[in-house]
N, C-alpha and C positions, 0 to 999 in steps of 0.2 A: 152163806157162801156166795162169793161173787160169781157172776155168769162166766162161761168159758170164752174169754177174750184174751188174746195173746198179750203177755206183758211186754213184749218187745215191739211188735208191729201194730198191735191193736186189732188184728183180724178177729172178727166175731164168728165163732163156729158153733153157736147154739143149735143151728139146724142140722149139723152133722158132727157129732162128738168124735167120729173117727178121724176128723181133721186135726186132732191135737189131743192134749191131755194135761193133767196136773202133775207137778213134780214137787217133792219135798226137799228142802235144803237144810243144811246145818243150822241149828237155832242159836242165835246170839242170846246173851243173858236177858236182854229186854224182850226178845221173842218168847223165851221160856216163861217170863213173868206174865206177859200178855195172855199166852195160852192157858196158863194156870188160872188167871182171873176169869177167863171165858168159861173154863170148865167149872169153876166154883159157882159162878153166877147162873149157870144153866142156860145162858143166852146162846143161841145158834148164830154163829158169825164165821167169817172167813179166818181160819187160823193163820198165825204168823208162820213164815217159813214155807208156805205152800203157794204155788202160783200156777196159772194156766199158760200154756204155750201152744201155738199152732204147730202143725206137723213139721214145718220147715225149722222152726226154732226149738222144737222139742228135741230133735236130734242133736242140737248143739247144747241145749240146757242140761241134758242128761249127763254130759261130761263135766258139769260144774257142781254136782251135788255135794262135793266136799267143801264147798264155800257156803257162806250165808247167802240168803236171797239177794240182798243188796250188792254184795261182792260179785255174785254171778251175773246179775243184770248189768252191772257196770262193765264187766269184761265183755259180755255179749253185745251190748249196745255200742261198744267202741271197736268191734271187729266186723269186717265185712262178711256177709253171709252168702 
């Protein structure tokens, strides 16, 4: 799993996990296939559709969980926060 670094602003909050969290989004077909391959291989890696957000962006991202991760990040990156 990737370290807790915000997908929007790049804030690293490894020192204080209360500064953000991870959120799961709707999985695209390719996300589902990727996660299935990970599960079958037994390799521990960062699953598709899951991403870290700092506390500021977490509050915004939680409202986009009905989208895929790519769609959500695109919407959030193009909106003022």
